N, C-alpha and C positions, 0 to 999 in steps of 0.2 A: 931347084933346091939348093939353098946358099953351104958353101962348105963346115959353116959351125952347124949347120943345122943335121945337117950329112953324119957329123961327126956325134952331136948328141944322141941322133937315131942310132949309130953304131954301139957305142956306149951303153943305150937304153937297153938294146939287145943282145949286148953280153952276156956270157953268164956269171961273169963276175957283178956286175949288176944286178942281178935276179937276187943273187945269194944277198946282196947290201939290202934289197928290198924286202925281202925275208929276214931278215935280222931286224931292216927299223920296224915292220910290222910287230913282231916278236916283241920288241920292247915296248911298242905302246899298247899291245895286247895284256904283257905285264903289268904294266903301270896300271893301268885299268884296273886290274884285277887285283892287286899286289896292294897296291898305296892306298886304298880305303883301307883296306883291312887294317894294314900297319900304323895309319894314322888313329883308328879306332883305339887297338891296343893301346899306344900311346898314351894317349889322352886317357884311359882308363887307369894306368900305370904308373902314369909319370905327370906330377901336378910341379911346377916352376922348380923341374930339373932335377926333381927328387921321387925315387920312389916309393911308391902308395896304394896301399888296398882301401881307403878312407870313401872311396863309391860301393862298392862293395859291401862294407861294413853297412850304410845306409841302405843298399838293395837289401839288405838282411833282415835290417829291420823295421821297413818298410812295410804298412800296414798294409796285407792281405798278401806279404808273400808265402808264408807258408800253406795256404791254400792253393793258392797259384799255384805253387812246386807239385801237390799232389794233382790239382785235375792234370796239371799238363802230362803228369808220368800215367795217370788214366785212361786220358784221351790219349797219348802217342803209342803205349803198350797193345791198348785194345784196337787201336786201328791199322796197329800195325801186325797183331795178331791175324785180324776179321779179314783184310786186303790181301795179302799174302795168301792165306788159307783159301780166300774167296780165287782170287787168280791163278794161283798154285793148281788148286782144282779142277777150272775151266782148261786150263793148257795139259792139261793131265788127261783128260776127257777128250780135247780135240787132239790129241799128237796120241794117244795111245791107246782109246777106246774104240768100239764099233759105236758109239752115240756119238760121235764128232758127225759135224754139219759142216760141211765145205767151204757152202755160201757165208755163214756165218764165221766159219773162222778167219778170214779174211779182213772183215767188219765189225769185227768185237772190238777189237784193241782201239778203233778209230773215233767209235761213236760217244763214249764219256769226252775222247777230248774237243771233238766239235761242241758238244752242248757246254754250254759256258756254267761255270760254277756256281753265280749268280742265281742265275736261271733251274739248275739242277736242285737249290736250295728252295728258289720257291716255288718251285713246282711243288715237292714236299711238303711245304706249307699250305699249300693251297689243298694239299690232298688231305692230312691232319691235322691242319690247326684244329684244336679241340673242340669250339663248339658250331663252328663254319665249315670247315675241311669238309669235300666231296666225299671221300671215302669214309670219314666219320659218319655223314650224315646218311649215307647207304648204310653202313652197318648198321645203325641206329632203327632203323625203319626194316632192316634184313630181320634183324632178330628180335626187333620189338623190344629195345631197351627204354627202360624209364628213367632216362638222363639226358640234360640239355649239353653236356660235355662228351668228348673221347668217342667209344673205346679207347681210341690209339691216342700216344702224345708223345711230340719231337723233343718236347723239353726234359729231356734227360739224355742221360751218359750215353745207355745204349742207341738212342737212336740218333746222336752223336755222331756216336764211332760209327755206325752203319751207312748213314747218308756220306760219310767223308770216304767210305771204304768203298762204295759204290764207285766213286770219283778217281778213288787210285791203284783197285785191281786192276787197270788195262797196266799199271806197269810191272807189275809183277806177272801178269801173264807173256805180256809180251817177252821177259827175260827166261822165265822157267820155260815158254813154250821153245825157244830157241833153243834152248840145254838139251831139251828130250829132242828135238828134230835132228838136233846133230848129235845125239848119242846112239848107241847098237842097238835096237831092240831085240837081239841077237838074244841078252842076258836074259829079260824077262820072258821070252820064247823059252829059255833052259830050267827057267824057274818053274815055268809052267807044267814043262816036261815030266819032270823030275818029281810032280807030284803036287807041288804048293796051289793053293788055292789064288785066286783073284785078289784078294786083300792081302793073304800073305805075301805076295808079290808084292804089290804095291807099298807095303810097310817095309820090308826087303832088301827089296832090290831098285826100287824105283825111285823112293827118297832118298837114298845113301846116295844113288849117281848123282842125282840133281842136287844135294846139298850145297854147294857153294852157288849155284846159281839163285838155290830160298836165299841162303845170305843176304848175300845180293841186294835180291830184290827188296824181303826185311829193311835191309838198310835204308834204300833209298827211301821208301816208304816212310822211315819213322824221319830223316831229313825232311823230308816234304809234310809230315805230320808236325814235326819243331815248328815250319814256319807259316802251317796252315792259318790263314787269319779270318779268310771269310767263313767256315762251316764254325770255328766256334764266335763268331762274332753276331751271326744271324740266328744262329740255333740255341747255342751255348747261352749266349748274356742274359735271353727270356730266364732261363733256369741257374741263373746266379754261376754260373761257370766260367771260370776264370783263364784262360791258358798263356802262356809265356806272350804270346804273339799279340794277343787284346792286351796284355800288361804291358807290353814296349809300347802300341796304340796310343795308350793312354796313356803313358807318361809323358809323350810329346803332345798329343792334343789338350792335354787337363791344364787348367789354370789354378795356380802358377804353374807353368811347366815343370815336370822333373826328366828331364834329359841326362841328368848323367848316370839316375836308377835308372831310365830304360835302356844307355847304351851298356852300362856294366851288365844290364841282365843280356841283352844282346853280347858281349864278350864271353860272357858264361856258356850259353849255349852253344857258341861255336866251337867252344876250349871242348866241351863234351862232346858235340859232333865229330869232332876230329881224331877223340880219343878213341869215337867208335868205330869212326873210318879206317885206322892204324890198326883198330884190335882185328879188325876184320880183313884185312890184308895181311897179317898175320897169320890168321886160321887159315885164310885160302893156301899161304905161300908152307905153311906147316901138315898139309894134308897132304903126305906120301903115300900118293894111291894111283896105281893107274887108272887114266881113263880112256877106254875103246871107241873111239869114232866109227859110225858105219852110215850107210845112206838113208834116206829121209820116209820115214815111214810106209810102207806098202800098205796095201789093203788086208793082206793076208798075214801081217804083223802086228794086227790090231789086236788089242786085247775081245775077245766076246764077252761081253757084260751078261748075257742072255737077258731074265728078268729086271735086272736091275737099269740094263739100257733105258728105259722109261722114265725110272729112277732121274738120272743123270742129266736125261735130256731134259725134265722138269726145271732141274736145277741153271739148268743153260737159259729154258725160256722164262725163269722168275728171275734172274738178271739182268737179261733183255728188258723184260716188263719194268724193273726197277729205275730203266733210265729211260725209256722211253714214253711210261705214263706221268712221271713227273713233266716232259717236257710240252706232252697235249695238254696236262693240267695248266700249268704254265703260261700256254696259249689262251684258255678258256679268260681264265683269270686275268689278263691280258686286254679282254673284251668288255669287261663287268666294272659298273662304275665305280664300287669301293668292294673293301676286302669283306667276303661273305655274301655279298650279292646272292640272290638265288639266279640258278643258270634259268633263262628266257629268251626267247625271241624279242621279247623288248627290250632287255636289259643288254643285250649284246651289241656291242659298237665298237667305233674306231675314235672312241673321244681322247682316251687315254693317248691314244698313238700321237693323234691330233695336239695334246697339249704338251706332249715329250718333243715334236720337232718343232711345236712353235715357241718352245722356251729356246731362250738365245744359250744358256748356258747345257743345257742339253743335246742342245745344237753344235756346239760346239767339241763339248765332251763325245758326240759319236764321231764328229770329224778328226778331232785330235787323238783320238784313241784309235781308228784304221790309219792315217798317215803316219804317226810315230811306231802301232807297230810295223806298217811295210815297212818305213827307213831302219827299223830296228832288225828288219829279219834279213832286210840284203846287207848290212852293213855285215851284220853275225856270221853268215852265209858266205862272203866274201872273205873273211879274214880267218873261218873255221877249213874252207876249201883251200885258200892259197898255205895255210901253214902246216894241214893234214898233209897237202900232198908235200911240202919241203919234207915231214917227215917220214911220209912212205920212198924218198931216194936220200938218208941219211941225213937231212941236215935239221942239227939241233932237236933230235925226235924227243931227246928225255926234256929238255929244256917246255917243246912245245908241248906235250902230255900233261907237262906240271901246270901251266897257265891253262889250256884248255879246259881242265877240269877240277880246279880246284875252286870253281863257283859251288857245283856239287854239290860240296860238301858244307857247304854255306846257307844255313837257310833264312829266307827271302828277309824275314824280319831283319836278322843280322846284316844281311845287305844292304839294307834301305837303309840303315842306323848309321854304318859304315862311310857310305856315301853321304850322309847329313854332314857326319864329322870330317870327311877328306874335301867337299866342294862345295860346301853351302857356304862357308863363309870365304874372307880372305884368303889368297889371292886371286882364287876364282869366284865367290860369289854367284854359284850357279843355281841357290835353292828355288825352285819354283818353276825355271823354265823349261824348254823343250829340250834343250839341249842336255839337261840332267837326266831325266828321265829317259830317253833314248839310250843314253850309255848305260843307266842303268837296266837298262829291258837284254841291252848287248849284252852284257857283262854277264845276267842271270841265267841266259837261254846259251851260252857258250856251248858249254854241255853238250845239249841235244841240237845244236848247232854240227858239233863238232861230231856226234853219232852217225850224222845224215851223213857228212862229207866223207866220212870214212868207212861208209858202206858206198858210197859212190867212188872215193879213188879205189876201193878194191877190184871195181868189175873193169878199172880202165886196162885198155889194152895198150899195155907197156912197149909190145913190139911197134904200134905203128908209130907213137913217143921217139921211139928212137931213130925209127927209118926217117922220120921229120929230121931232127937232129942231123944224120947221116948226109942226107939233101941240103945240109945248110943253111936251114931256117933257122932262122933266129928263134930265141925263148917266145917272144912276142907272140910272133906268127903262128908259132908252135899250139903253147897255148889259147889262140883264139881259134885255129883251124883245124886241130886236133885234139886238144883234150878238153876246152869248154863242150863241146857237142855231145863227147863221153860224158860227162859229169853232170851235163842240164840238169836229167829228169830226177837223178839221184838229190840234184842241190833245191831244187822246187818243191821235192818231197818235205827235206829241213825247211826250208822257205815255210810253208805251209805250215809245221808244227810252230815255229819258231813265232809267226804270225799272229798264230790263235792265243798263243800261249800271250804273245803281249798285249794283245785287244781284250782280253779276259784276267790280266794280273790287275788285282787288288791290293793283296800286300803293300808291294812295293808305292803302285801309283796314292795311295793315301797317306803315303809316309812325304814324297817326293813332289806330288802336283801342287802348285800353286790354283791361285785363283785368276791368273790370265793365261793357264795351260790347263783346264779340267778335263779330265777324262771318265770314263766309261768308271771305274771301278771305284774312283773318286766322290763322282755325283752322286752312283747309286747307295753308296754308304750315310752320305747325307740324306736324300730321299727317305731310305728306312728310318734314318734315326730323328727325322720330323713327322712320322707316318704317314708319307707319299707311297703307300706299299704298290697300289696298280701303277703307278709312274714307273716303279721300278723294273716289274714286270714287262711294261711296254719295250723298255728300252735294252731288255735282256732278249725280248725276240726282235726284235730291229737288230740288234748286236749278232745275234747268232744267223738271222738271215741274210744281213750287209755281207757275212763273213763268207760263207757259201757265195754268194754271186761276186767278190771280188778274188776270191779261190779260184773259181770258177773263170773267171775273166783273162785271170793271171795264166792260168793252166791254157788255156786254147795261146795268149802272148809269145809261151813260153813254145808252146809245140810249133809255131809256125815258126820264130826264131831258129830252133833246132832244124826245121826240114830247111830254112833256108842256109844255115852252116855246111851242110853234107854234101 
């Protein structure tokens, strides 16, 4: 090795250069997160160097604005209430009662994440389509209903809110169950010992001690609901329900385009969400109360429900059915020649799959979605792992937290609009490119990657790291031989989450994907709008199955790599 090369390696391995690398990565991540938002704000409020609110005036006067605001308020409010209640009740049942089912407790949060939103939606449409839905046909036959439609319809607010809540409930479940798991169940035991009924204990002890977690989960679901596009488009559009995300999409996709109105609405959504986040943080800081932490609930600490136990378990079974039954219906529908075809052996075939795989656009969309999702997941986890580890050793911890979690408070619709403003035109000219999509995916899912990286770093054995430094190992060698093997399982879990989110993303995809870079979300919307529903169902099933295969192969590769580095 030459002297220059050896000197370079020494500098790369020094702690000073490691700090520089962290700072450069932080600046790059900060630019990716903050620059698009700043550009979008600037375009909305500043025209020709002068401050103006003209774009907002056009927005308020736009056709359908008032009804869109009402629809969005009903949709977001209803989804937050139902999803938080559903997820919170499941968390309480699993963590605090004898109705818990141990095996399901670990699987429950994962199932809806594995099922693509498009798959869940079209599964419900296959079940409850007014004339030809499988469930409606069965209900009309069982109850001898003399009608050719119904009795259940999805094209209304209650159905739209319920289907969305089924998909979002795991978010509330994971947050609230973690809070209940870390809280001391002795408080509830003391309440019951003092003669309080099980339901009085629930209302007077369990709910107040979980208030912060409930508010946090409600805020997260509100942000997701504001940016939700798939559910309102496929279920709400036939019912003349237009939410803010659909309004923004139509602003960009209509002719002539109404980009200024769409961007102004995106800014308005971002501002409203940021105000809600600040209010939630202030409420959390203002809750001056003691929190008694304790060990995980033991069997003796679980609240006996008596006869209500089976009712609670019935609700758990109902939720599981609400996720799995549409998936089964989706698979059946993908094998039928057209929507509403009679289920029979003669009608079942793989023709839709052959059509999707033989179509160049569909094939490219599948390949692109998996490629972009995998690349975005790798980049997001690398950025998150490096910066979260740096924050754990007090290197720019506040700045890192700001950069990594800001996207969580930006609806995907607004984020996509910000990327269009920032990167679509000069000097970047990235609109419709793979680069723009991957960067948008990385930015949107940094919070999820950061959460996984934080959990992984918290399990890191710091003594081993210190011992490596004491032994004069360089930071690069320590990272490769000590840190990475310990972080790999947790980072892989984060990779799986980001990969699934990226592959199944629709909101960002329909706004940023171009003709040369089709992705599943964009093509599915185009197929739906052109009436090719059977092809959408086949593509959703292919995406689901291929995702499972990719994750299984990745898990095998990571397991071998971890075993090799030990």
